[in-house]
C-alpha positions as CSV (number, residue, x, y, z in Angstrom):
1,M,-15.6,-134.5,-3.3
2,S,-13.5,-130.9,-2.4
3,D,-10.1,-130.5,-1.9
4,E,-9.1,-129.9,2.1
5,R,-5.2,-128.6,2.7
6,E,-4.8,-130.3,6.0
7,R,-2.0,-132.3,7.0
8,E,-2.2,-132.6,10.8
9,F,-5.1,-134.3,12.1
10,T,-5.9,-134.5,15.7
11,V,-7.9,-137.5,17.4
12,E,-10.6,-135.0,17.4
13,T,-10.7,-133.8,14.2
14,L,-10.3,-137.2,12.3
15,D,-12.9,-138.7,14.1
16,R,-15.3,-135.7,13.3
17,Y,-14.5,-136.4,9.3
18,M,-15.0,-140.1,10.3
19,R,-19.0,-139.8,11.1
20,A,-19.4,-137.4,8.3
21,E,-21.7,-138.3,5.4
22,V,-19.5,-137.6,2.6
23,E,-15.8,-138.5,1.5
24,T,-13.5,-135.9,1.6
25,R,-10.1,-135.5,0.4
26,H,-7.1,-134.0,1.6
27,V,-3.5,-133.2,0.0
28,L,-0.8,-133.9,2.3
29,S,1.6,-133.5,0.4
30,E,2.5,-131.1,-3.1
31,M,6.5,-133.2,-3.6
32,P,5.2,-135.6,-4.2
33,R,1.8,-135.3,-4.7
34,C,-0.2,-137.1,-2.0
35,E,-3.8,-136.8,-1.1
36,M,-5.8,-138.9,1.8
37,I,-9.4,-139.6,1.1
38,I,-11.7,-140.7,3.7
39,D,-14.2,-142.1,3.2
40,P,-16.5,-142.7,6.3
41,R,-19.5,-145.3,4.7
42,A,-16.1,-147.4,4.7
43,S,-14.5,-146.7,7.4
44,R,-11.1,-146.3,5.0
45,L,-8.4,-143.7,4.1
46,V,-7.4,-144.1,0.6
47,L,-3.9,-142.8,0.0
48,R,-3.4,-141.2,-3.4
49,T,0.3,-140.7,-4.8
50,P,1.0,-140.2,-9.0
51,D,1.6,-143.9,-9.9
52,A,5.7,-144.2,-10.0
53,G,6.0,-147.8,-11.0
54,S,7.0,-149.0,-7.5
55,Y,4.2,-151.5,-5.9
56,P,4.0,-152.8,-2.4
57,E,3.0,-156.3,-1.5
58,T,-0.4,-156.1,0.3
59,G,-2.1,-159.4,0.0
60,A,-1.4,-160.8,3.1
61,Y,-2.6,-158.0,5.2
62,R,-6.1,-158.1,6.2
63,R,-6.6,-154.0,6.8
64,L,-4.5,-153.2,3.2
65,A,-5.0,-153.3,-0.1
66,F,-3.4,-151.6,-3.5
67,E,-4.6,-150.9,-7.0
68,V,-3.2,-148.8,-9.7
69,V,-6.3,-146.3,-11.2
70,E,-6.9,-143.6,-14.0
71,E,-9.9,-141.6,-12.9
72,P,-12.4,-140.3,-15.6
73,G,-11.5,-137.1,-16.8
74,E,-8.7,-136.9,-14.8
75,S,-5.0,-136.9,-16.5
76,G,-2.1,-139.4,-14.7
77,V,-2.3,-142.7,-13.3
78,W,-2.3,-142.7,-10.0
79,A,-1.7,-145.5,-7.3
80,E,-3.9,-146.0,-4.3
81,L,-3.0,-147.5,-1.2
82,T,-6.2,-148.3,0.9
83,V,-6.3,-148.6,4.8
84,D,-9.2,-150.0,6.6
85,A,-9.6,-147.8,9.9
86,S,-12.3,-149.8,11.1
87,G,-12.0,-149.4,15.2
88,M,-8.3,-147.5,14.1
89,A,-8.7,-144.6,12.5
90,Y,-6.2,-142.8,14.2
91,E,-3.8,-145.3,13.6
92,A,-4.8,-145.9,10.5
93,Y,-4.1,-142.3,9.5
94,S,-0.5,-142.2,11.3
95,L,0.4,-145.4,9.3
96,V,-0.5,-142.9,6.1
97,M,1.6,-139.9,7.4
98,S,4.1,-141.9,8.0
99,V,4.1,-142.9,4.4
100,V,4.0,-139.8,3.0
101,D,7.0,-138.8,4.9
102,Q,8.7,-141.8,3.4
103,L,8.3,-140.6,-0.1
104,E,8.6,-136.6,0.9
105,A,12.2,-138.4,2.1
106,G,12.2,-140.0,-1.8
107,R,11.9,-143.3,-1.0
108,P,9.6,-145.1,-3.8
109,L,6.2,-146.4,-2.1
110,K,7.1,-150.4,-1.9
111,H,9.6,-149.3,0.3
112,A,8.1,-146.4,2.1
113,L,5.3,-148.8,3.4
114,D,7.6,-151.5,4.2
115,E,9.7,-148.9,6.3
116,S,6.6,-148.0,7.5
117,L,4.7,-151.2,8.7
118,A,7.6,-152.1,10.4
119,T,6.4,-149.3,13.1
120,F,2.7,-149.8,13.0
121,K,2.5,-153.3,14.6
122,E,-1.2,-153.6,14.9
123,L,-1.8,-153.1,11.6
124,L,0.4,-156.0,11.1
125,T,-2.2,-158.4,11.7
126,K,-2.1,-160.7,8.8
127,R,-4.7,-162.7,7.6
128,W,-4.3,-166.1,8.9
129,K,-2.8,-168.2,6.5
130,L,-1.8,-172.1,6.2
131,S,1.5,-173.1,6.5
132,E,3.5,-174.6,3.2
133,D,3.6,-178.1,5.1
134,Q,-0.4,-177.5,5.6
135,E,-1.1,-176.1,2.2
136,I,0.7,-179.1,0.3
137,G,-1.2,-181.7,2.7
138,L,-4.5,-180.4,1.7
139,F,-3.9,-180.4,-2.0
140,G,-2.4,-184.0,-1.2
141,E,-5.4,-184.3,0.6
142,L,-8.0,-182.9,-2.0
143,G,-6.6,-185.1,-5.0
144,L,-7.2,-188.4,-3.4
145,F,-10.8,-186.5,-2.1
146,A,-11.3,-185.5,-5.8
147,H,-11.4,-189.8,-6.8
148,L,-13.1,-190.7,-4.6
149,V,-16.2,-188.5,-5.1
150,A,-15.4,-189.9,-8.7
151,E,-15.4,-193.5,-7.4
152,L,-17.3,-194.1,-4.4
153,G,-20.1,-191.0,-4.8
154,E,-19.7,-187.5,-2.9
155,E,-21.9,-188.5,-0.1
156,A,-19.3,-191.2,0.5
157,A,-16.4,-189.4,0.0
158,T,-17.1,-186.7,2.2
159,S,-18.1,-188.4,5.2
160,S,-15.2,-190.7,4.7
161,W,-12.8,-187.1,5.0
162,L,-12.3,-187.2,8.2
163,G,-8.4,-185.0,8.2
164,P,-9.1,-181.4,8.8
165,E,-11.0,-182.5,12.0
166,N,-7.8,-184.1,12.7
167,E,-8.7,-187.3,13.5
168,E,-6.0,-189.8,13.2
169,H,-6.3,-191.0,9.7
170,D,-7.3,-188.5,6.7
171,F,-9.6,-191.0,5.5
172,V,-12.0,-193.8,7.3
173,L,-13.6,-195.8,4.1
174,P,-15.3,-199.1,4.3
175,D,-12.7,-201.2,4.3
176,F,-9.7,-199.5,5.5
177,D,-8.0,-196.4,6.4
178,A,-5.8,-194.3,4.5
179,E,-3.0,-191.4,5.8
180,V,-2.1,-188.8,3.0
181,K,1.2,-187.9,3.2
182,T,2.4,-185.3,0.4
183,T,6.1,-183.6,0.0
184,R,7.7,-181.3,-2.3
185,N,11.2,-183.8,-1.7
186,E,12.8,-186.0,-5.0
187,T,12.6,-188.5,-2.8
188,R,9.3,-190.1,-0.8
189,A,10.2,-188.4,2.4
190,H,7.5,-187.8,4.7
191,V,7.2,-186.3,8.3
192,I,4.8,-188.0,10.6
193,G,3.3,-185.9,13.0
194,G,2.3,-188.0,16.2
195,L,2.2,-191.5,17.6
196,G,-1.0,-192.3,16.3
197,Q,-1.4,-191.4,13.0
198,L,0.8,-194.5,12.0
199,A,-1.0,-196.7,14.2
200,P,-4.0,-199.1,12.5
201,S,-7.1,-199.3,14.5
202,P,-8.3,-202.0,15.6
203,A,-9.3,-204.8,12.8
204,R,-8.3,-202.5,10.1
205,P,-6.3,-202.6,7.3
206,L,-4.5,-198.8,7.3
207,Y,-2.5,-197.7,4.4
208,L,0.2,-194.6,3.9
209,V,-0.6,-192.8,0.5
210,S,2.7,-191.0,-0.6
211,V,2.3,-187.9,-3.2
212,Q,4.5,-186.4,-4.5
213,V,4.3,-182.6,-6.1
214,T,6.1,-180.3,-7.1
215,A,6.5,-176.5,-7.9
216,A,4.6,-175.6,-11.2
217,G,7.1,-172.4,-11.7
218,A,5.5,-170.9,-15.3
219,A,4.9,-174.4,-16.3
220,S,0.9,-174.4,-17.6
221,E,-0.3,-177.6,-16.1
222,G,0.3,-176.4,-12.8
223,Q,-2.6,-175.9,-10.3
224,T,-3.0,-173.5,-7.1
225,L,-4.3,-174.8,-3.7
226,P,-7.5,-172.6,-4.9
227,E,-8.1,-173.9,-7.8
228,R,-7.9,-177.2,-6.8
229,V,-10.4,-176.6,-4.1
230,N,-12.7,-174.6,-6.9
231,K,-12.3,-178.3,-9.1
232,V,-13.1,-180.3,-6.5
233,R,-16.3,-177.9,-4.7
234,A,-17.4,-178.0,-8.4
235,M,-17.5,-181.8,-8.1
236,L,-20.3,-180.9,-5.3
237,D,-23.9,-180.4,-4.7
238,S,-25.4,-181.8,-1.6
239,S,-22.4,-182.1,0.0
240,A,-20.9,-178.4,-0.8
241,R,-21.8,-177.4,2.2
242,V,-20.0,-180.0,4.3
243,F,-17.3,-180.0,2.2
244,D,-16.7,-176.3,3.2
245,E,-16.7,-176.4,6.5
246,H,-14.4,-179.0,6.3
247,L,-12.3,-176.4,5.2
248,A,-13.5,-173.4,7.5
249,S,-11.9,-175.5,10.7
250,L,-8.8,-175.6,9.0
251,G,-8.8,-171.5,8.7
252,W,-9.6,-171.3,4.9
253,D,-10.9,-168.4,3.7
254,P,-12.1,-168.3,0.1
255,R,-12.2,-164.3,-0.1
256,T,-8.5,-163.7,0.6
257,A,-7.5,-167.4,-0.6
258,A,-6.4,-166.4,-4.1
259,D,-4.3,-163.5,-2.5
260,L,-2.8,-166.1,0.1
261,Y,-2.0,-168.8,-1.4
262,T,-0.1,-167.8,-5.2
263,Q,2.3,-171.1,-5.1
264,G,1.1,-173.9,-7.8
265,Y,1.8,-177.4,-8.0
266,F,1.7,-180.5,-10.7
267,A,2.7,-183.9,-9.6
268,R,6.6,-185.4,-9.9
269,S,4.9,-189.1,-9.7
270,E,1.9,-191.2,-9.7
271,P,0.7,-191.2,-5.9
272,R,2.0,-194.7,-4.3
273,V,0.1,-196.6,-1.4
274,Y,2.2,-198.7,1.7
275,L,0.1,-200.8,3.6
276,V,1.4,-199.9,6.9
277,D,2.0,-203.7,8.4
278,I,4.6,-204.9,11.4
279,D,7.1,-204.4,8.7
280,F,6.9,-200.8,8.0
281,P,8.6,-198.0,9.5
282,A,6.2,-196.7,11.8
283,I,6.8,-195.3,15.3
284,T,3.3,-196.0,17.7
285,H,2.6,-196.1,21.0
286,E,2.8,-200.1,21.1
287,G,6.4,-199.9,19.9
288,I,8.0,-197.4,22.4
289,A,6.5,-199.3,24.9
290,S,8.6,-202.7,23.7
291,I,11.6,-200.2,24.2
292,V,11.1,-198.2,27.0
293,Q,10.7,-198.9,31.0
294,R,7.9,-195.9,31.1
295,P,6.7,-195.8,27.7
296,E,3.7,-193.4,29.6
297,L,6.0,-190.3,29.5
298,V,6.2,-190.2,26.0
299,V,3.6,-188.2,25.1
300,G,4.3,-187.3,21.5
301,A,7.1,-187.5,18.3
302,V,7.2,-186.1,14.9
303,Y,9.5,-187.9,12.9
304,R,10.7,-188.4,9.2
305,I,10.7,-191.7,7.3
306,D,11.8,-191.9,3.6
307,V,9.4,-195.3,1.4
308,T,11.8,-194.9,-1.4
309,A,13.0,-197.9,-1.3
310,I,10.3,-199.6,-0.2
311,E,8.2,-201.7,-2.7
312,A,4.6,-200.2,-2.9
313,S,1.5,-202.5,-2.1
314,T,-1.4,-203.1,-4.2
315,P,-4.0,-200.9,-4.2
316,P,-7.4,-201.7,-2.8
317,S,-9.7,-201.1,-5.4
318,Q,-11.3,-197.8,-4.0
319,L,-7.5,-196.7,-5.2
320,S,-6.3,-198.3,-7.8
321,G,-7.5,-195.8,-10.4
322,Y,-5.2,-192.9,-8.1
323,C,-2.5,-194.9,-6.9
324,E,0.7,-196.4,-9.0
325,R,0.4,-200.3,-8.9
326,S,2.5,-202.5,-7.8
327,S,5.6,-203.7,-9.5
328,S,4.4,-207.7,-8.2
329,D,1.3,-206.8,-9.9
330,S,2.9,-206.6,-13.4
């Protein structure tokens, strides 16, 4: 791969290099040294500059990657910013040049990239990521799912888990339904996302499973969401494909998960289970109809309940090894 001193590219010139059979390297700046590698086979541009200890965060961006490399036979260490140029080569080149301009102005690489990304909106397309509430919600559901795999077997557990399919209740077991709610609060305060979430199905008991987690920090016992997904998946054999499809329906991508979900969690307390009966503080369509003259106009509700002070129920047999026993069982 030969060096070429060519800083300014036209659309046509860049297109010619992107159609070539080999990589080319172009010197864009001497102070600091900045080189751009055009890799036509991978449809990418690579900006190289001497490593100065300024490392940008690129994990959340679909088209960007960063690494520090040491080439055999070369002195020094390089910082490399890789831009996926598929379908937008000139925009990728313009981003690279914007970063180079910032570096020439004396800004560190991290700052240079942050400034440049603010301008190039199209390259800012982020990888789809669960919200924090969705992340801890899935973390909690997977904890119960793993218990059910051990308790009932993988096929029965997998068929019972309906949460990712946006059903009203997360788990539909032979004798009851279960709605799992996970919180990072010190209290058992949970957000209920609709009038149907805590509405029991006819002739079927419904239990709210309250899970409390806390951020692990540097604690070794902490577990990230990707780690929990991988651990649970390792428990499966014939149901692995269905499990993967459940996660994919949420937008889960195992190729990017480790970059996107780095927060570890561990249990703040044992899960508790609450029977959702007439005394439970749930807002349902039936309850709305009893107090509102035109209940059909109430099309949805999101509310928060705190069940900390409510005595936990006796767990049904399938949950007895997962949830805390009721104080009345002592």
